ZATORMI-469012 format. One record per residue (C-alpha): x, y, z. Coordinates in Angstrom, 2 decimals. Layout:
N
SITE, X, Y, Z $
...
END
This chain:
369
SITE, 146.51, -70.00, 145.88 $
SITE, 149.15, -69.18, 148.50 $
SITE, 149.94, -65.55, 147.62 $
SITE, 146.40, -64.25, 148.04 $
SITE, 145.96, -66.35, 151.19 $
SITE, 149.02, -64.71, 152.74 $
SITE, 147.54, -61.26, 152.15 $
SITE, 144.24, -62.28, 153.77 $
SITE, 145.96, -63.78, 156.82 $
SITE, 148.19, -60.71, 157.18 $
SITE, 145.23, -58.35, 156.95 $
SITE, 143.50, -60.25, 159.76 $
SITE, 146.60, -59.74, 161.91 $
SITE, 146.24, -55.98, 162.11 $
SITE, 148.70, -54.22, 164.46 $
SITE, 146.89, -52.66, 167.39 $
SITE, 145.86, -49.06, 166.76 $
SITE, 147.10, -46.93, 169.65 $
SITE, 145.63, -43.61, 170.66 $
SITE, 147.52, -40.59, 169.38 $
SITE, 150.60, -39.66, 171.34 $
SITE, 153.56, -37.52, 170.24 $
SITE, 156.59, -39.70, 169.53 $
SITE, 159.70, -39.43, 167.32 $
SITE, 158.45, -41.84, 164.64 $
SITE, 155.42, -39.58, 164.14 $
SITE, 157.46, -36.47, 163.31 $
SITE, 157.16, -35.37, 159.69 $
SITE, 153.95, -37.27, 159.05 $
SITE, 151.30, -35.25, 157.24 $
SITE, 150.17, -32.88, 159.99 $
SITE, 146.55, -33.21, 158.87 $
SITE, 146.77, -36.99, 159.40 $
SITE, 148.22, -36.43, 162.88 $
SITE, 145.34, -34.08, 163.73 $
SITE, 142.79, -36.63, 162.49 $
SITE, 144.51, -39.22, 164.69 $
SITE, 144.58, -36.92, 167.72 $
SITE, 140.91, -35.99, 167.26 $
SITE, 139.97, -39.68, 167.38 $
SITE, 138.95, -40.26, 163.76 $
SITE, 139.18, -44.04, 163.14 $
SITE, 141.80, -44.97, 160.52 $
SITE, 141.19, -47.39, 157.67 $
SITE, 142.70, -50.85, 158.28 $
SITE, 146.19, -51.62, 157.02 $
SITE, 146.42, -53.60, 153.80 $
SITE, 147.74, -57.15, 154.13 $
SITE, 150.78, -56.20, 152.07 $
SITE, 151.66, -53.36, 154.46 $
SITE, 151.36, -55.62, 157.51 $
SITE, 153.87, -58.00, 155.90 $
SITE, 156.09, -55.04, 155.00 $
SITE, 156.20, -53.94, 158.65 $
SITE, 157.28, -57.41, 159.77 $
SITE, 159.87, -57.62, 156.99 $
SITE, 161.39, -54.34, 158.20 $
SITE, 161.54, -55.64, 161.77 $
SITE, 163.28, -58.85, 160.68 $
SITE, 165.68, -56.80, 158.57 $
SITE, 166.64, -54.71, 161.61 $
SITE, 167.31, -57.81, 163.71 $
SITE, 169.45, -59.27, 160.93 $
SITE, 171.50, -56.08, 160.60 $
SITE, 172.11, -55.97, 164.35 $
SITE, 173.25, -59.59, 164.24 $
SITE, 175.75, -58.71, 161.49 $
SITE, 177.05, -55.73, 163.49 $
SITE, 177.58, -57.96, 166.53 $
SITE, 179.81, -60.21, 164.43 $
SITE, 182.26, -57.32, 164.04 $
SITE, 184.40, -55.50, 166.61 $
SITE, 181.39, -53.26, 167.26 $
SITE, 178.58, -54.33, 169.57 $
SITE, 174.97, -53.22, 169.87 $
SITE, 173.31, -52.73, 173.25 $
SITE, 170.22, -51.02, 174.70 $
SITE, 167.94, -52.32, 171.94 $
SITE, 164.40, -50.94, 172.26 $
SITE, 165.39, -48.88, 175.32 $
SITE, 162.55, -46.58, 176.29 $
SITE, 163.63, -42.93, 176.23 $
SITE, 161.71, -39.96, 177.64 $
SITE, 162.34, -36.84, 175.54 $
SITE, 160.24, -34.05, 177.01 $
SITE, 156.76, -32.55, 176.93 $
SITE, 154.72, -30.56, 174.46 $
SITE, 153.53, -27.04, 175.30 $
SITE, 150.30, -28.63, 176.50 $
SITE, 152.12, -31.05, 178.81 $
SITE, 151.84, -34.23, 176.73 $
SITE, 154.85, -36.50, 177.32 $
SITE, 157.02, -37.38, 174.31 $
SITE, 158.93, -40.62, 174.31 $
SITE, 159.89, -43.63, 172.26 $
SITE, 162.17, -46.64, 171.95 $
SITE, 165.59, -46.52, 170.29 $
SITE, 166.85, -49.19, 167.88 $
SITE, 170.09, -49.43, 169.82 $
SITE, 173.50, -48.00, 170.70 $
SITE, 176.67, -49.09, 168.87 $
SITE, 179.80, -49.40, 171.04 $
SITE, 183.33, -49.63, 169.62 $
SITE, 186.33, -51.42, 171.18 $
SITE, 187.40, -48.21, 172.94 $
SITE, 184.02, -47.71, 174.56 $
SITE, 182.85, -44.92, 172.26 $
SITE, 179.09, -44.97, 171.70 $
SITE, 176.83, -43.97, 168.80 $
SITE, 173.05, -43.91, 168.82 $
SITE, 171.82, -45.65, 165.68 $
SITE, 168.56, -46.03, 163.82 $
SITE, 167.89, -48.70, 161.19 $
SITE, 165.65, -48.03, 158.19 $
SITE, 164.67, -50.43, 155.40 $
SITE, 164.05, -48.56, 152.14 $
SITE, 163.56, -49.47, 148.49 $
SITE, 166.07, -48.96, 145.67 $
SITE, 164.40, -45.79, 144.43 $
SITE, 164.65, -44.07, 147.83 $
SITE, 168.15, -45.47, 148.39 $
SITE, 169.54, -44.05, 145.15 $
SITE, 167.64, -40.78, 145.56 $
SITE, 169.23, -40.26, 148.98 $
SITE, 172.65, -41.20, 147.57 $
SITE, 172.25, -38.57, 144.87 $
SITE, 171.14, -35.86, 147.29 $
SITE, 174.12, -36.55, 149.57 $
SITE, 176.51, -36.42, 146.63 $
SITE, 175.05, -33.00, 145.78 $
SITE, 175.24, -31.85, 149.41 $
SITE, 171.44, -31.42, 149.58 $
SITE, 169.14, -32.59, 152.36 $
SITE, 166.63, -35.20, 151.18 $
SITE, 163.25, -34.82, 152.91 $
SITE, 163.32, -38.46, 154.07 $
SITE, 166.76, -38.02, 155.66 $
SITE, 165.55, -34.80, 157.31 $
SITE, 162.71, -36.77, 158.86 $
SITE, 165.04, -39.50, 160.14 $
SITE, 167.54, -36.97, 161.52 $
SITE, 164.79, -35.20, 163.48 $
SITE, 163.83, -38.53, 165.02 $
SITE, 167.47, -39.30, 165.84 $
SITE, 168.13, -35.92, 167.43 $
SITE, 165.00, -36.28, 169.57 $
SITE, 166.35, -39.58, 170.87 $
SITE, 169.75, -37.96, 171.50 $
SITE, 167.96, -35.38, 173.65 $
SITE, 166.37, -38.17, 175.65 $
SITE, 169.58, -40.17, 175.85 $
SITE, 171.31, -36.99, 177.06 $
SITE, 169.59, -37.46, 180.39 $
SITE, 171.41, -40.77, 180.81 $
SITE, 174.74, -40.28, 178.99 $
SITE, 176.84, -37.82, 176.99 $
SITE, 176.29, -39.50, 173.58 $
SITE, 176.06, -36.85, 170.86 $
SITE, 176.62, -38.90, 167.70 $
SITE, 173.84, -40.42, 165.62 $
SITE, 174.12, -42.94, 162.79 $
SITE, 171.36, -43.49, 160.27 $
SITE, 171.83, -46.94, 158.71 $
SITE, 169.60, -47.55, 155.70 $
SITE, 169.32, -50.99, 154.11 $
SITE, 168.24, -51.36, 150.50 $
SITE, 165.46, -53.97, 150.63 $
SITE, 166.04, -54.86, 146.98 $
SITE, 169.84, -55.30, 146.96 $
SITE, 170.88, -55.51, 150.65 $
SITE, 173.26, -52.57, 150.11 $
SITE, 173.78, -50.26, 153.10 $
SITE, 173.86, -46.48, 153.26 $
SITE, 175.41, -44.95, 156.36 $
SITE, 175.10, -41.35, 157.53 $
SITE, 177.04, -40.45, 160.68 $
SITE, 176.67, -37.08, 162.33 $
SITE, 176.98, -35.24, 165.61 $
SITE, 174.47, -33.04, 167.39 $
SITE, 175.45, -29.64, 168.77 $
SITE, 173.17, -29.20, 171.79 $
SITE, 173.93, -25.48, 172.17 $
SITE, 173.30, -24.49, 168.54 $
SITE, 170.62, -27.15, 167.94 $
SITE, 172.44, -28.18, 164.74 $
SITE, 173.08, -31.62, 163.28 $
SITE, 176.38, -31.86, 161.38 $
SITE, 177.17, -34.75, 159.03 $
SITE, 180.61, -36.23, 159.70 $
SITE, 180.58, -38.71, 156.86 $
SITE, 178.31, -40.71, 154.58 $
SITE, 179.11, -43.85, 152.63 $
SITE, 177.31, -46.43, 150.56 $
SITE, 178.26, -50.06, 150.02 $
SITE, 176.54, -49.89, 146.63 $
SITE, 179.06, -47.26, 145.55 $
SITE, 181.87, -49.21, 147.20 $
SITE, 181.06, -52.45, 145.38 $
SITE, 181.01, -50.65, 142.02 $
SITE, 184.39, -49.01, 142.63 $
SITE, 187.34, -50.37, 140.66 $
SITE, 189.70, -49.16, 143.39 $
SITE, 187.81, -50.92, 146.16 $
SITE, 187.36, -47.70, 148.20 $
SITE, 184.82, -47.58, 150.98 $
SITE, 182.22, -45.65, 149.01 $
SITE, 182.66, -42.30, 150.76 $
SITE, 180.12, -39.69, 149.62 $
SITE, 182.20, -36.51, 149.66 $
SITE, 179.32, -34.10, 149.00 $
SITE, 177.73, -34.95, 152.35 $
SITE, 180.71, -33.90, 154.48 $
SITE, 179.82, -31.17, 156.97 $
SITE, 176.25, -30.78, 155.76 $
SITE, 174.41, -28.91, 158.52 $
SITE, 170.75, -29.15, 159.47 $
SITE, 169.92, -26.22, 161.79 $
SITE, 167.25, -25.88, 164.48 $
SITE, 166.45, -29.58, 164.57 $
SITE, 164.99, -30.08, 168.03 $
SITE, 163.05, -26.81, 167.89 $
SITE, 161.49, -27.97, 164.63 $
SITE, 160.75, -31.34, 166.25 $
SITE, 158.87, -29.73, 169.14 $
SITE, 157.12, -27.17, 166.92 $
SITE, 155.49, -29.95, 164.90 $
SITE, 153.79, -31.57, 167.89 $
SITE, 152.86, -28.20, 169.40 $
SITE, 151.15, -27.27, 166.13 $
SITE, 149.19, -30.53, 166.24 $
SITE, 148.04, -29.65, 169.76 $
SITE, 146.99, -26.18, 168.64 $
SITE, 144.81, -27.52, 165.83 $
SITE, 143.29, -30.14, 168.12 $
SITE, 142.54, -27.49, 170.74 $
SITE, 140.67, -25.44, 168.13 $
SITE, 139.13, -28.60, 166.62 $
SITE, 140.43, -27.34, 163.30 $
SITE, 142.03, -29.20, 160.42 $
SITE, 145.16, -27.78, 158.76 $
SITE, 145.31, -27.41, 155.00 $
SITE, 146.21, -30.51, 153.03 $
SITE, 149.96, -30.40, 152.35 $
SITE, 149.80, -32.93, 149.50 $
SITE, 147.81, -33.33, 146.29 $
SITE, 145.14, -36.00, 145.96 $
SITE, 147.31, -38.18, 143.70 $
SITE, 150.46, -38.00, 145.86 $
SITE, 151.99, -41.19, 147.23 $
SITE, 151.65, -39.74, 150.74 $
SITE, 147.87, -39.63, 150.37 $
SITE, 147.87, -43.03, 148.68 $
SITE, 149.38, -44.63, 151.81 $
SITE, 147.46, -42.55, 154.37 $
SITE, 144.85, -44.36, 156.46 $
SITE, 142.77, -41.18, 156.73 $
SITE, 142.72, -40.56, 152.97 $
SITE, 139.02, -41.36, 152.60 $
SITE, 138.00, -39.11, 155.48 $
SITE, 140.31, -36.33, 154.35 $
SITE, 139.03, -36.04, 150.78 $
SITE, 135.38, -37.09, 151.04 $
SITE, 134.02, -33.51, 151.16 $
SITE, 136.61, -32.02, 148.83 $
SITE, 134.26, -31.50, 145.87 $
SITE, 131.94, -29.44, 148.07 $
SITE, 134.92, -27.42, 149.28 $
SITE, 135.90, -26.60, 145.71 $
SITE, 132.32, -25.65, 144.81 $
SITE, 132.30, -23.17, 147.69 $
SITE, 135.53, -21.46, 146.57 $
SITE, 135.61, -17.97, 145.02 $
SITE, 135.25, -17.53, 141.25 $
SITE, 136.38, -14.53, 139.23 $
SITE, 139.18, -13.58, 141.61 $
SITE, 142.35, -11.75, 140.56 $
SITE, 145.19, -14.22, 140.07 $
SITE, 147.82, -14.07, 142.86 $
SITE, 151.04, -12.62, 141.48 $
SITE, 153.15, -15.47, 142.83 $
SITE, 151.58, -18.00, 140.42 $
SITE, 151.36, -15.89, 137.23 $
SITE, 154.61, -17.27, 135.78 $
SITE, 153.71, -20.84, 136.74 $
SITE, 150.26, -20.52, 135.14 $
SITE, 151.77, -19.23, 131.91 $
SITE, 154.34, -22.03, 131.86 $
SITE, 151.63, -24.63, 132.59 $
SITE, 149.56, -23.35, 129.66 $
SITE, 152.59, -23.39, 127.36 $
SITE, 153.56, -26.93, 128.38 $
SITE, 149.99, -28.15, 127.89 $
SITE, 149.95, -26.73, 124.36 $
SITE, 153.41, -28.15, 123.64 $
SITE, 152.37, -31.58, 124.88 $
SITE, 149.33, -31.55, 122.57 $
SITE, 151.47, -30.46, 119.63 $
SITE, 153.97, -33.24, 120.41 $
SITE, 151.21, -35.86, 120.54 $
SITE, 149.77, -34.64, 117.24 $
SITE, 153.22, -34.74, 115.63 $
SITE, 153.85, -38.24, 117.03 $
SITE, 150.67, -39.45, 115.33 $
SITE, 151.82, -37.95, 112.02 $
SITE, 155.28, -39.52, 112.31 $
SITE, 153.81, -42.89, 113.29 $
SITE, 151.70, -42.88, 110.15 $
SITE, 154.75, -42.07, 107.98 $
SITE, 156.85, -44.81, 109.59 $
SITE, 154.06, -47.39, 109.26 $
SITE, 153.51, -46.57, 105.60 $
SITE, 157.20, -46.86, 104.67 $
SITE, 157.84, -50.04, 106.66 $
SITE, 154.75, -51.68, 105.20 $
SITE, 155.61, -50.61, 101.64 $
SITE, 159.19, -51.89, 102.00 $
SITE, 158.10, -55.10, 103.79 $
SITE, 160.37, -54.26, 106.76 $
SITE, 159.71, -55.47, 110.30 $
SITE, 162.85, -53.98, 111.88 $
SITE, 165.57, -51.69, 110.58 $
SITE, 168.53, -49.72, 111.92 $
SITE, 170.41, -46.66, 110.66 $
SITE, 174.15, -47.19, 110.24 $
SITE, 174.59, -43.39, 110.51 $
SITE, 172.64, -42.61, 113.72 $
SITE, 172.26, -46.02, 115.35 $
SITE, 168.49, -45.45, 115.69 $
SITE, 166.36, -48.55, 115.08 $
SITE, 162.68, -48.82, 114.15 $
SITE, 160.58, -51.95, 114.60 $
SITE, 156.99, -52.93, 113.86 $
SITE, 154.98, -55.28, 116.08 $
SITE, 151.36, -56.05, 116.89 $
SITE, 150.13, -55.77, 120.48 $
SITE, 146.78, -56.31, 122.15 $
SITE, 145.09, -55.85, 125.49 $
SITE, 141.92, -57.20, 127.00 $
SITE, 139.00, -54.98, 127.94 $
SITE, 135.46, -55.53, 129.14 $
SITE, 132.42, -54.81, 127.00 $
SITE, 130.16, -53.08, 129.53 $
SITE, 127.06, -53.73, 127.39 $
SITE, 127.45, -57.49, 127.91 $
SITE, 127.57, -57.21, 131.72 $
SITE, 124.22, -57.30, 133.60 $
SITE, 123.35, -53.83, 134.90 $
SITE, 123.23, -54.89, 138.58 $
SITE, 126.73, -56.40, 138.42 $
SITE, 128.08, -53.50, 136.37 $
SITE, 126.83, -51.02, 138.97 $
SITE, 128.47, -52.91, 141.86 $
SITE, 131.72, -53.24, 139.93 $
SITE, 131.92, -49.58, 138.97 $
SITE, 134.52, -47.57, 140.85 $
SITE, 134.65, -43.78, 140.74 $
SITE, 138.09, -42.19, 140.47 $
SITE, 138.53, -38.58, 141.60 $
SITE, 141.40, -36.24, 140.86 $
SITE, 142.31, -32.56, 140.99 $
SITE, 142.07, -30.94, 137.55 $
SITE, 143.88, -27.71, 136.68 $
SITE, 142.92, -25.90, 133.45 $
SITE, 144.84, -22.83, 132.25 $
SITE, 143.60, -20.84, 129.26 $
SITE, 144.50, -17.56, 127.58 $
SITE, 141.62, -15.09, 127.74 $
SITE, 141.07, -11.37, 127.35 $
SITE, 142.98, -9.09, 129.73 $
END
């Protein structure tokens, strides 16, 4: 009653769709989506759930800033407009910062707040512990460095803090680094997580040692290259190759997904048949074939084992049992699921209710050499 109404109201309150312009928050987006946007292709409307998600993130940022201001640190310059530079074609690049954190000695740090889910939070934690750059952090660092470049026209701030809040648990993940303007490198100074801190028996601050002195080179150059590439494609009225597969989450959230994939079947039909396999995928093709065969063998064996287990449990009148030697338990239950009998649905309704799903199928077979 209320839940579905909220989604409908949210969907009616669509954020205004702006014309394409290069800005930090757009860096790292699928370049094909950016080209669609720049060429003026209309995007699909946001879902009601996503509109609510955007507002939740905004409220979360305000709440975090309020908590910071209750400490010895203070936040100023919220949503300050920063001009960063121009693309090769002369398009201005600019955006608004989340704020600047000032300590009691007057030291300042540019900061950016991100609300992420538990899966992303723990994935980033793990990558930092291993000293490896997560692609999401790379994206956020590029945005932060771009803002540092813009801020550099107004001050000498060279430190950037990425503050991620776990939307599920309210834990915080902090990555603090400095930008070397001459080398165009971003160097991590420290990273810590309150989730790790709260789990610690010693009550330490949750320092992530693997992240210390991680270096991301050529950040601003990479930032500018992205938007220059978009301009080049737009100038040629050409679409870049799709960087993601049809079933990727990136495509699932993209507002140009329908436009992007609508002619894909025709594209595949027009591709070359009978070509010599590129050497760089020979090993992968062989492994894919082997895994496919192994998976089938595993499924066949699972069916055999299921039959054996069912027969013994039924014969012994056992619903659940456990091995005292291995600790493995086996249980028997009955489950059901509902399905529709298509033959009982009028043809006109069935046709309207039918939805076609499309996917990319890869088949690998062993043939004659």
